[in-house]
C-alpha positions in Angstrom: -32.9 15.1 -7.5 -32.1 14.3 -3.9 -28.8 12.6 -3.2 -29.3 9.7 -0.8 -25.9 8.0 -0.9 -25.4 9.1 2.7 -28.2 6.8 3.7 -26.2 3.8 2.5 -22.8 5.1 3.5 -23.0 7.0 6.8 -19.3 8.2 6.6 -20.0 10.6 3.7 -18.8 14.0 4.5 -16.1 13.0 6.9 -12.7 14.5 6.3 -10.3 11.5 6.4 -7.4 13.8 7.2 -8.5 16.3 9.8 -11.1 14.0 11.5 -8.9 10.9 11.7 -7.5 11.3 15.3 -5.0 8.5 15.2 -3.6 9.7 11.8 -3.3 13.2 13.2 -1.5 11.9 16.2 0.9 9.8 14.2 1.7 12.6 11.7 2.5 14.8 14.7 4.8 12.1 16.0 6.5 11.7 12.7 6.7 15.5 12.3 4.9 15.5 8.9 3.0 18.5 7.8 0.6 18.4 4.9 -1.0 21.3 3.0 -4.4 22.6 1.9 -4.5 20.1 -1.0 -4.1 17.2 1.3 -6.8 18.6 3.5 -9.1 19.0 0.5 -8.2 15.5 -0.6 -9.4 14.1 2.8 -12.8 15.6 2.2 -13.1 14.8 -1.5 -12.6 11.0 -0.8 -15.6 10.7 1.4 -17.8 13.3 -0.3 -17.3 12.1 -3.9 -14.6 9.5 -4.6 -16.0 6.5 -2.6 -19.4 6.9 -4.3 -17.8 7.2 -7.8 -15.6 4.1 -7.2 -18.4 2.1 -5.8 -20.4 2.8 -9.0 -17.4 1.9 -11.2 -17.0 -1.3 -9.2 -20.5 -2.4 -10.0 -21.4 -0.7 -13.2 -18.4 1.0 -14.9 -15.8 -1.7 -15.4 -13.0 -0.7 -17.7 -13.4 -2.2 -21.2 -10.8 -3.1 -23.8 -11.6 -1.9 -27.3 -9.0 -3.4 -29.6 -9.9 -1.8 -33.0 -11.1 1.5 -34.3 -13.6 2.2 -37.0 -10.9 1.9 -39.7 -9.8 -1.5 -38.5 -6.6 -0.1 -36.9 -5.4 -1.8 -33.7 -5.7 0.8 -30.9 -6.0 -1.3 -27.6 -8.1 1.5 -26.0 -9.2 0.8 -22.5 -12.4 2.8 -22.1 -13.1 4.2 -18.6 -16.3 5.8 -17.5 -16.2 9.7 -17.8 -16.5 10.0 -14.0 -13.6 7.6 -13.5 -11.4 9.6 -15.9 -12.4 12.9 -14.1 -11.6 11.3 -10.7 -8.1 10.3 -11.9 -7.4 13.8 -13.1 -8.8 15.3 -9.9 -6.5 13.2 -7.8 -3.6 14.2 -10.0 -4.6 17.9 -9.5 -4.2 17.3 -5.7 -0.6 16.5 -6.4 -0.7 12.9 -5.3 2.0 12.0 -7.8 3.7 15.3 -8.9 4.4 16.9 -5.5 6.7 14.0 -4.4 8.2 13.3 -7.8 9.1 17.0 -8.4 10.6 17.3 -4.9 8.1 19.9 -3.7 7.1 17.5 -1.0 8.8 14.5 0.5 7.6 11.0 -0.6 5.8 10.9 2.7 3.2 13.2 1.1 2.4 10.7 -1.6 2.2 7.9 0.9 -0.2 9.8 3.2 -2.3 10.6 0.1 -2.5 6.9 -0.5 -3.9 6.3 3.0 -6.5 8.9 2.4 -7.6 7.6 -1.0 -7.0 3.9 -0.2 -9.2 2.6 -3.0 -6.9 -0.1 -4.2 -8.3 0.2 -7.7 -7.9 3.8 -8.6 -5.0 4.4 -6.2 -3.1 1.5 -7.9 -3.2 3.6 -11.1 -1.5 6.4 -9.2 0.9 4.2 -7.4 2.1 2.8 -10.7 2.4 6.3 -12.2 4.4 7.4 -9.2 6.8 4.4 -9.5 7.3 5.1 -13.2 8.0 8.8 -12.7 10.3 8.0 -9.8 12.4 5.7 -11.9 12.6 8.1 -14.8 13.5 11.1 -12.8 16.1 9.3 -10.6 17.7 6.9 -13.0 17.0 7.6 -16.7 20.0 9.2 -18.4 18.7 9.4 -22.0 18.1 12.6 -23.9 14.3 12.0 -24.0 12.7 14.0 -21.2 10.0 11.4 -20.4 9.8 12.5 -16.7 8.5 15.9 -17.8 5.4 14.3 -19.2 4.6 12.9 -15.7 4.9 16.4 -14.2 2.6 18.0 -16.8 -0.2 19.6 -14.8 -2.6 19.8 -17.7 -2.2 16.4 -19.3 -0.1 14.2 -17.0 1.1 10.8 -18.2 0.2 7.6 -16.4 2.6 4.7 -15.7 2.8 1.0 -15.0 5.2 -1.7 -13.9 5.2 -4.9 -16.0 7.3 -7.4 -14.0 5.4 -10.6 -13.4 5.2 -13.3 -16.1 3.0 -16.4 -16.4 5.6 -18.9 -15.5 7.4 -17.0 -12.7 5.3 -14.6 -10.8 7.5 -13.0 -8.2 10.5 -15.0 -9.4 11.9 -12.4 -11.9 14.8 -14.7 -12.8 12.2 -16.7 -14.7 11.3 -13.8 -17.0 11.2 -14.8 -20.6 10.8 -11.3 -22.2 14.0 -10.6 -24.1 15.8 -7.3 -24.6 18.2 -6.8 -27.5 20.4 -3.7 -28.1 20.4 -2.6 -31.7 22.0 0.3 -33.5 18.8 2.2 -33.0 18.4 1.4 -29.4 16.8 -1.4 -27.3 13.9 -3.5 -28.4 11.8 -6.0 -26.3 10.1 -9.2 -27.4 7.8 -11.3 -25.2 4.3 -12.4 -24.6 4.3 -13.6 -21.0 3.6 -10.4 -19.0 0.5 -11.8 -17.4 -0.6 -9.4 -14.7 0.0 -6.0 -16.2 -2.0 -3.5 -14.2 -2.9 -0.1 -15.7 -2.7 -1.6 -19.1 -4.5 0.7 -21.5 -4.2 3.7 -19.1 -0.4 3.8 -18.9 1.4 6.1 -21.4 4.5 4.1 -20.6 5.6 1.3 -18.3 8.7 0.1 -16.4 9.4 -3.4 -17.7 11.8 -6.1 -16.7 13.5 -8.2 -19.4 16.4 -10.5 -19.9 19.5 -9.4 -21.9 21.2 -12.8 -21.6 21.1 -16.3 -20.0 22.7 -15.6 -16.6 19.6 -15.6 -14.6 18.9 -12.6 -12.4 22.2 -11.0 -13.4 20.9 -10.7 -16.9 17.8 -8.9 -15.8 17.5 -5.2 -16.8 14.9 -2.6 -16.2 13.5 -0.5 -19.1 11.0 2.2 -19.8 8.7 1.3 -22.6 6.4 4.0 -24.0 2.9 2.9 -25.1 3.3 4.6 -28.5 6.3 4.2 -30.9 8.1 7.1 -32.4 6.1 6.3 -35.6 2.8 6.9 -33.7 1.8 3.2 -33.7 1.2 1.0 -30.7 4.5 0.0 -29.0 2.9 -3.0 -27.2 -0.4 -4.9 -27.5 -2.9 -5.7 -24.8 -4.1 -9.3 -25.4 -7.0 -9.1 -22.9 -8.1 -7.7 -19.6 -8.6 -9.9 -16.5 -11.8 -10.6 -14.5 -10.9 -9.9 -10.9 -12.6 -10.3 -7.5 -11.8 -6.7 -6.6 -9.8 -3.6 -7.6 -12.1 -3.3 -10.6 -11.1 0.3 -11.3 -7.6 -0.6 -12.4 -7.5 -2.6 -15.6 -5.1 -5.6 -15.3 -4.3 -7.3 -18.5 -1.9 -9.4 -20.5 0.7 -7.5 -22.6 2.7 -8.6 -25.6 5.9 -7.0 -26.9 7.0 -7.3 -30.5 10.2 -5.3 -31.4 8.9 -2.8 -28.8 11.1 0.3 -28.4 12.6 0.5 -25.0 14.9 2.7 -23.0 17.4 1.3 -20.4 16.9 2.5 -16.8 20.2 3.3 -15.1 23.4 1.3 -15.6 23.8 -2.1 -17.1 24.0 -4.9 -14.6 21.9 -3.2 -11.9 18.5 -4.0 -13.3 17.3 -6.1 -10.3 18.3 -3.4 -7.9 16.3 -0.7 -9.8 13.3 -3.1 -10.2 13.2 -3.8 -6.4 13.7 -0.2 -5.4 10.8 0.9 -7.6 8.8 -2.0 -6.2 9.4 -0.7 -2.7 7.3 2.4 -3.4 4.3 0.2 -4.2 4.9 -1.9 -1.2 4.7 1.1 1.1 1.6 2.3 -0.9 0.1 -1.2 -0.5 0.5 -1.1 3.2 -1.0 2.4 3.6 -3.9 1.6 1.2 -4.6 -1.6 3.1 -4.9 0.1 6.4 -6.8 3.0 4.8 -9.4 0.6 3.5 -9.6 -0.9 6.9 -10.2 2.5 8.5 -13.0 3.4 6.2 -14.7 0.1 6.6 -14.3 0.1 10.4 -15.4 3.8 10.7 -18.6 2.9 8.8 -19.1 -0.1 11.0 -18.6 1.9 14.2 -21.2 4.5 13.1 -23.6 1.6 12.6 -23.1 0.4 16.2 -24.1 3.9 17.4 -27.4 3.7 15.6 -28.4 0.1 15.7 -30.2 -1.3 18.7 -30.4 -5.0 19.7 -31.8 -6.6 22.9 -32.6 -3.3 24.4 -29.2 -1.6 23.9 -27.2 0.2 21.2 -24.7 -2.3 19.7 -21.8 -0.4 21.1 -23.2 -0.6 24.6 -22.8 -4.4 24.7 -19.6 -5.5 26.6 -18.7 -8.0 23.9 -19.1 -5.5 21.1 -17.1 -2.9 23.1 -14.2 -5.3 23.4 -14.4 -6.1 19.7 -14.4 -2.5 18.7 -11.5 -1.6 21.0 -9.4 -4.6 19.9 -10.0 -3.9 16.2 -9.0 -0.2 16.8 -5.8 -1.2 18.4 -4.9 -3.7 15.6 -5.7 -1.0 13.0 -3.6 1.7 14.7 -0.7 -0.7 15.2 -0.7 -1.4 11.4 -1.0 2.3 10.6 1.9 3.5 12.7 4.3 0.8 11.4 3.2 1.6 7.8 3.8 5.3 8.3 7.2 4.5 9.8 8.0 2.5 6.7 6.9 5.5 4.6 9.1 7.9 6.6 12.1 5.6 6.3 11.7 5.3 2.5 11.1 9.0 2.1 14.3 9.8 4.0 16.3 7.2 2.0 14.8 7.8 -1.5 17.9 9.6 -2.7 20.2 6.6 -2.1 21.5 4.6 -5.1 23.0 1.1 -5.4 25.1 -0.1 -3.7 22.7 0.7 -0.9 23.7 1.6 2.6 22.3 0.7 6.0 19.7 3.5 5.9 18.1 2.2 2.7 18.4 -1.5 3.7 16.6 -0.8 7.0 13.9 1.1 5.2 13.4 -1.9 2.9 13.4 -4.3 5.9 10.7 -2.4 7.7 8.6 -2.1 4.4 8.5 -5.9 4.1 7.2 -6.1 7.7 4.7 -3.2 7.4 3.2 -4.6 4.1 2.4 -7.9 5.7 1.1 -6.5 9.0 -1.2 -4.0 7.2 -2.5 -6.5 4.7 -3.3 -9.0 7.4 -5.0 -6.4 9.5 -7.0 -5.1 6.6 -8.3 -8.6 5.7 -9.4 -9.1 9.3 -10.8 -5.6 10.0 -12.8 -5.4 6.8 -14.2 -8.9 7.3 -15.3 -8.2 10.8 -16.7 -4.8 9.9 -19.0 -6.6 7.5 -20.0 -8.9 10.3 -20.9 -6.0 12.5 -23.6 -5.1 10.0 -25.1 -8.6 10.1 -26.8 -9.8 7.0 -26.8 -6.4 5.2 -23.0 -6.3 5.5 -22.9 -9.0 2.8 -25.1 -7.1 0.4 -23.4 -5.6 -2.6 -25.9 -2.7 -2.7 -23.9 -1.2 0.2 -20.1 -0.3 0.0 -19.0 -2.7 2.8 -18.3 -5.8 0.6 -16.2 -3.8 -1.8 -13.9 -2.7 1.0 -13.3 -6.3 1.9 -12.8 -7.5 -1.7 -10.3 -4.7 -2.3 -8.5 -5.5 0.9 -7.9 -9.1 -0.1 -5.5 -8.2 -2.8 -3.1 -6.2 -0.6 -1.5 -9.4 0.8 -1.0 -10.7 -2.8 0.1 -7.6 -4.9 3.8 -6.7 -4.9 4.8 -10.0 -3.4 2.7 -12.3 -1.2 3.2 -12.7 2.5 5.7 -15.5 1.9 7.7 -13.4 -0.5 7.8 -10.5 2.0 9.0 -12.9 4.7 11.8 -14.3 2.5 12.8 -10.8 1.3 12.9 -9.7 4.9 15.1 -12.7 5.7 17.5 -11.7 2.9 18.0 -8.3 4.5 18.9 -10.0 7.7 21.3 -12.6 6.3 23.0 -10.4 3.7 22.6 -6.8 5.0 22.8 -7.4 8.7 19.8 -5.3 9.6 18.8 -7.3 12.7 21.3 -5.4 14.8 19.9 -2.1 13.6 16.4 -3.3 14.3 17.0 -4.3 17.9 19.0 -1.1 18.6 16.1 0.9 17.1 13.6 -0.9 19.4 15.7 -0.4 22.5 16.3 3.3 21.7 12.6 3.9 21.2 11.7 1.9 24.4 13.8 4.3 26.5 11.5 7.2 25.3 8.4 5.6 26.8 7.5 7.5 30.0 4.9 5.1 31.4 7.1 2.8 33.6 4.8 -0.2 33.5 4.5 -0.1 29.7 8.3 0.5 29.4 8.9 -2.6 31.5 6.4 -4.6 29.4 8.0 -3.5 26.2 11.5 -4.5 27.5 10.1 -7.9 28.3 8.6 -8.3 24.8 11.9 -7.2 23.2 13.9 -9.7 25.2 11.4 -12.5 24.3 11.6 -11.7 20.6 15.4 -11.3 20.7 15.7 -14.8 22.3 13.4 -16.3 19.7 15.4 -14.7 16.9 18.8 -15.9 18.4 17.4 -19.4 18.7 16.2 -19.4 15.2 19.5 -18.2 13.9 21.2 -21.2 15.4 18.7 -23.7 13.9 17.9 -25.1 10.5 14.4 -23.8 10.6 14.9 -20.1 9.9 13.2 -20.0 6.5 10.3 -22.2 7.7 9.6 -19.8 10.5 10.4 -16.6 8.7 6.8 -15.5 8.5 6.3 -16.0 12.2 9.5 -14.0 12.8 8.2 -11.2 10.6 5.0 -11.1 12.6 6.9 -11.0 15.9 9.1 -8.2 14.7 6.1 -6.3 13.4 4.1 -6.7 16.6 7.1 -5.6 18.8 7.9 -2.6 16.7 4.2 -1.5 16.5 3.8 -1.8 20.2 7.0 0.2 20.9 6.0 2.9 18.4 2.5 3.3 19.8 3.8 3.7 23.4 6.6 6.0 22.3 4.1 8.2 20.3 1.8 8.3 23.2 4.6 9.5 25.5 6.1 12.0 23.1 2.9 13.8 22.1 1.2 13.4 25.5 -1.7 11.2 24.4 -3.3 9.1 27.1 -5.5 7.6 24.4 -2.5 6.3 22.5 -1.1 4.8 25.7 -4.4 3.0 26.2 -4.2 1.7 22.6 -0.7 0.4 23.2 -1.9 -1.5 26.3 -4.7 -3.1 24.3 -2.3 -4.0 21.4 0.1 -5.6 23.9 -2.8 -8.0 24.9 -3.6 -8.7 21.2 -0.1 -9.4 20.2 1.4 -11.2 23.1 -1.5 -12.6 25.2 -4.1 -13.5 22.5 -5.3 -16.7 24.2 -5.5 -15.4 27.7 -8.9 -14.6 29.3 -8.8 -10.9 30.0 -10.2 -8.9 32.8 -8.6 -5.6 31.9 -10.9 -2.5 32.2 -9.1 -1.0 29.2 -11.0 -3.5 27.0 -14.2 -1.6 27.9 -12.8 1.9 27.6 -14.8 3.3 24.7 -12.9 6.6 24.8 -10.3 4.8 22.6 -12.8 4.7 19.7 -15.4 7.3 20.4 -13.4 9.8 18.3 -15.2 8.2 15.3 -18.5 9.6 16.4 -20.2 11.8 13.8 -22.6 14.5 14.7 
């Protein structure tokens, strides 16, 4: 039987690690070195995983089977055999275990997420990594749960059950109750409404209330899927119908005297919950920009083959400009997301009360998540448009990229939540001073004098905007605009610095294009750089 998937997905066979030039440049800039498994992962994603997940999306949706043949409640979420094998294959690459065990920094996990960037199956691994991280770092009980997550032959999977029907991101509104008994903690509640990895997870990190003092009563627990008796420890009421991310089952979970294990120290539950959440926010950012890259790469290859009005699509001046500007937007989002990943990786050993290093990592993560999600929405949408009508057909992978991208601005806190959380780090942690010092230090490392002057001008503009806002009563109202300004200025500075430090003229060109996008979006442009296809031709496939 002849395999013709490459005729509906031209990117098949690309190695998303070694052939992604911007990624390679940025990893060199951040001094990160992968291994053979990471290289093999880059090839596996395009040669097998994308096709498997596209089929799962259309024909292999996870299914909840609540009862077995004997009438016993089992809440079994059935996955297609290929889906199960793909999960195990990704585990074998060390996507979770290498960072959790300490064999690799957390940067390894985050880069893996960019390569995989299917926000369905990668969500299952993100949740697993979060769970294992919490257990290894903070669980002090005699049970060695973390060992199960490091088992190479049969690794456990994890989940985070935070959000509830009535509260969403407002964890102070949690109604799930935790009671300490002589035999340990038990949980009761039926409001966990968006429980992803339900039915896959062997255990979950769960937030619950131990009293009536609002967020101060919130604690974080590990809840195994199976009781000590061998019975179900929590029930899955139903699975959700979703627009995208079909591969990860999201359901409603109920706790009834569920056995639970306290994570860390009493009184610090909200800190642990938010720290664990930071992992998925970094993952979310890198998955978002990874989806955008795959979608855009596929669209670029189409412009090389498709002719219209006597020219290849990528020979038309308007399309050239579109491609170059999309590339700059994508690379800006990638470099700030990798920066967030590096900062968290370097601060992952820090515990509450957190210091400036951790607080700054958290601050950048809020910015990166929004920047990457917004870019992914835009890039995947326009990549579909490049294909014309066939870009809208579900028989090709392009619509799935866009559907999966849409959730990245919603999961783990919407764009408004990220802006408000960023604001909290400014008002309570004083990170703004660190941020502007970081910008100015990095600006000094830019060798191109014109770009250096331009960045200095942008920093002054943003600093003035920030200082004016701080004196006003409109800070919260404008917090999302402030986040965007911060993100654009940092991305621009990082692009120019990276171009200077690794000697990449291509990156310097990308930084010039991004400056136009970020700070002169409504100005008619005559810059030759907007026709310089060398910035994107690296995506050509022989």
